[in-house]
C-alpha positions as CSV (number, residue, x, y, z in Angstrom):
1,M,122.9,111.3,96.0
2,E,119.4,110.5,97.3
3,T,117.2,107.7,96.1
4,T,114.4,108.7,93.7
5,L,111.4,106.5,93.0
6,I,109.5,106.9,89.8
7,Y,105.9,105.8,90.5
8,S,102.7,105.7,88.5
9,V,99.1,106.5,89.3
10,P,96.3,105.5,89.5
11,F,96.5,102.3,91.6
12,G,100.0,101.2,90.6
13,C,101.9,98.5,92.3
14,S,104.6,101.1,92.9
15,F,102.4,102.0,95.9
16,A,104.4,99.2,97.7
17,A,107.7,100.9,97.2
18,I,106.4,104.3,98.3
19,A,105.3,102.7,101.6
20,A,108.5,100.7,102.0
21,L,110.6,103.9,101.5
22,E,108.6,105.7,104.0
23,W,109.0,102.9,106.5
24,S,112.7,102.7,105.9
25,G,113.6,106.2,107.1
26,L,116.0,106.5,104.1
27,P,116.1,109.9,102.4
28,F,114.2,109.8,99.1
29,H,112.5,111.8,96.4
30,L,109.5,110.8,94.3
31,A,108.8,111.4,90.6
32,R,105.2,110.9,89.4
33,V,104.1,109.3,86.1
34,E,100.4,109.5,85.0
35,A,99.8,106.0,83.6
36,R,96.9,107.3,81.4
37,D,99.0,110.1,79.9
38,P,101.1,108.8,76.9
39,A,103.4,111.8,77.0
40,S,104.2,111.1,80.7
41,K,105.0,107.5,80.0
42,Q,107.1,108.4,77.0
43,H,109.1,111.1,78.6
44,P,112.8,110.8,77.4
45,A,114.2,110.9,81.0
46,F,111.9,108.1,82.0
47,L,112.7,106.0,79.0
48,A,116.4,106.5,79.6
49,I,115.9,104.9,83.0
50,N,113.4,102.2,81.9
51,P,113.0,101.7,78.1
52,L,109.9,99.6,78.8
53,S,108.3,102.7,80.4
54,Q,107.1,100.6,83.4
55,T,106.9,101.6,87.0
56,P,108.2,101.4,89.6
57,A,111.7,102.4,88.6
58,L,114.3,103.5,91.2
59,L,117.4,105.7,90.9
60,T,119.4,104.4,93.7
61,H,121.6,106.4,96.0
62,T,124.5,105.5,93.7
63,G,122.7,106.9,90.7
64,A,122.2,103.5,89.1
65,P,118.7,102.5,87.9
66,L,116.9,99.6,89.5
67,L,113.8,98.1,87.9
68,E,111.0,95.6,89.0
69,S,109.0,95.9,92.2
70,M,110.6,92.8,93.8
71,A,114.1,94.0,93.2
72,I,113.3,97.5,94.4
73,L,111.6,96.2,97.6
74,L,114.5,93.9,98.4
75,H,117.0,96.7,97.8
76,I,115.1,98.9,100.3
77,A,115.0,96.2,102.9
78,A,118.7,95.4,102.4
79,R,119.6,99.1,103.1
80,T,117.7,99.0,106.4
81,P,119.3,96.0,108.2
82,G,117.8,95.2,111.5
83,S,114.4,96.6,110.6
84,S,111.2,94.5,110.0
85,L,111.4,95.2,106.3
86,G,113.7,92.3,105.5
87,F,116.0,89.7,106.9
88,M,119.6,88.5,106.5
89,Q,120.0,86.3,103.4
90,G,120.4,82.6,104.2
91,T,118.2,82.7,107.2
92,P,114.8,80.9,107.4
93,E,113.1,84.3,107.8
94,Y,114.7,85.5,104.6
95,D,113.6,82.4,102.8
96,R,110.0,82.9,103.8
97,L,110.1,86.5,102.8
98,N,111.6,85.7,99.5
99,S,109.0,82.9,98.9
100,V,106.0,85.1,99.8
101,L,107.2,88.1,97.9
102,S,107.9,86.0,94.8
103,F,104.4,84.5,95.0
104,L,102.9,88.0,95.3
105,H,105.1,89.4,92.5
106,T,104.4,86.6,90.1
107,S,101.3,84.5,90.8
108,F,99.1,87.0,92.6
109,H,100.0,90.0,90.4
110,A,99.6,87.9,87.2
111,A,96.2,86.6,88.3
112,F,94.7,90.1,87.7
113,M,96.1,90.5,84.2
114,P,93.2,88.7,82.4
115,A,90.8,91.1,84.1
116,F,92.8,94.1,83.0
117,Q,92.8,92.7,79.5
118,A,89.0,92.2,79.6
119,A,88.5,95.8,80.8
120,R,90.5,97.1,77.7
121,A,88.6,94.8,75.3
122,A,86.0,96.1,72.9
123,D,82.3,95.8,73.9
124,N,81.7,93.0,71.3
125,D,84.9,91.0,72.1
126,A,83.6,87.6,73.3
127,R,87.0,86.8,74.8
128,A,86.4,89.3,77.6
129,A,84.0,87.0,79.5
130,V,86.6,84.2,79.3
131,W,89.3,86.5,80.5
132,R,87.2,87.6,83.5
133,E,86.4,84.0,84.4
134,M,90.1,83.2,84.3
135,A,90.9,86.2,86.6
136,I,88.2,85.3,89.1
137,E,89.5,81.7,89.4
138,K,93.1,82.7,89.7
139,V,92.6,85.6,92.1
140,N,90.5,83.5,94.5
141,K,93.0,80.7,94.3
142,C,95.7,83.1,95.3
143,L,93.7,84.6,98.1
144,A,93.0,81.2,99.5
145,H,96.8,80.5,99.5
146,L,97.4,83.9,101.2
147,E,94.8,82.9,103.8
148,R,96.9,79.8,104.5
149,L,100.1,81.7,104.7
150,L,98.6,84.1,107.3
151,M,97.2,81.3,109.6
152,G,98.4,82.2,113.1
153,R,100.4,85.2,111.9
154,A,100.0,89.0,112.2
155,W,102.1,89.7,109.1
156,L,103.2,87.8,106.0
157,A,106.9,87.5,106.9
158,S,107.7,89.4,110.1
159,D,106.4,88.6,113.6
160,T,106.6,92.1,114.8
161,A,105.7,94.7,112.2
162,P,104.6,95.0,108.5
163,G,107.3,94.5,105.9
164,I,107.8,94.7,102.2
165,A,105.6,91.7,101.5
166,D,102.7,93.3,103.3
167,A,103.3,96.5,101.4
168,Y,103.1,94.6,98.1
169,L,99.9,92.8,99.2
170,A,98.4,96.2,100.0
171,A,99.3,97.5,96.6
172,T,97.7,94.5,94.7
173,A,94.9,93.1,96.8
174,R,93.1,96.4,96.5
175,W,92.3,95.6,92.9
176,A,90.1,92.6,93.7
177,E,86.9,94.2,94.8
178,P,86.8,97.1,92.3
179,L,87.3,94.6,89.5
180,Q,84.6,92.4,91.0
181,L,86.9,89.4,91.1
182,A,86.6,88.5,94.8
183,Q,85.1,89.5,98.1
184,L,87.9,90.1,100.6
185,R,85.5,89.3,103.5
186,D,85.6,85.7,102.3
187,Y,89.3,85.7,103.3
188,P,89.2,86.9,107.0
189,D,92.9,86.8,107.7
190,V,93.7,88.7,104.5
191,A,91.0,91.2,105.3
192,R,92.3,91.5,108.8
193,L,95.9,92.2,107.6
194,L,94.7,94.7,105.0
195,A,92.5,96.5,107.6
196,A,95.5,96.8,109.9
197,L,97.7,98.2,107.1
198,E,95.1,100.9,106.4
199,Q,95.8,102.2,109.9
200,D,99.6,102.3,109.4
201,P,101.1,105.8,108.9
202,G,103.4,104.5,106.0
203,I,100.4,103.1,104.1
204,R,98.4,106.3,104.7
205,F,101.4,108.3,103.4
206,A,101.4,106.2,100.2
207,H,97.7,106.8,99.7
208,A,98.1,110.5,100.2
209,I,101.0,110.5,97.6
210,E,98.9,108.6,95.1
211,N,95.9,110.9,95.6
212,G,97.9,114.0,95.3
213,L,97.1,115.1,98.8
214,P,99.4,116.7,101.4
215,A,101.5,113.8,102.8
216,A,103.0,114.1,106.2
217,S,106.2,112.0,106.2
218,Q,107.5,110.4,109.3
219,G,110.5,109.1,107.3
220,G,112.9,110.6,104.9
221,F,110.7,112.0,102.1
222,R,112.4,115.0,100.5
223,G,109.6,116.0,98.1
224,H,108.7,115.4,94.4
225,V,111.0,116.1,91.4
226,A,109.8,116.5,87.9
227,L,110.8,114.0,85.2
228,D,112.9,116.7,83.7
229,Q,115.0,116.9,86.9
230,L,115.9,113.2,87.0
231,A,119.6,112.4,86.9
232,V,119.5,110.2,83.8
233,P,122.2,107.5,83.9
234,A,124.9,107.8,81.2
235,G,125.2,105.1,78.5
């Protein structure tokens, strides 16, 4: 059985898993969920895999569901030993990757949540301004920390090529400027890394997938499957 990633658009953090799968060379299918379409998010096959109707969700090569971005990214890295995607558990390199990825998955991702909450608020909701201020403070604090982590480094965890932490940064840092929370030019090492990633074929593949454009895979992409075609786990 081949891996199937359920991803959402627009601008979902599942972007990272798309790029990681493309980098991995593993055979995989994709299943698309339109985040703004309630019917898509409540599809029975999707809910059987993730009752919380959140993406990304992965049907692994064994047919078992795997949820949460960090778990999915580490799973992909573990299936491609010797690549730049991840490192052997117990090594200093793995510890750094785990630390950076945990920071991105928790602190950095969560920093944007007040801004998303403010965007959904009614026009007369006075709390929206407070939420935006919280988001601005948190996002810039996290970007400053990422700037420190990148000092003297080309990538967040690997010395040679982008890995799963870089993919997750690409998926989330792109929210900062459209939400008017930060200017990435104020964080030159972060901006440098993001600019380098935008030239990467795996990142370009993920953008094309999100945008519904023809996507030329250099990895193991086997095409899209409809939610109706998903092999729903029993039980």
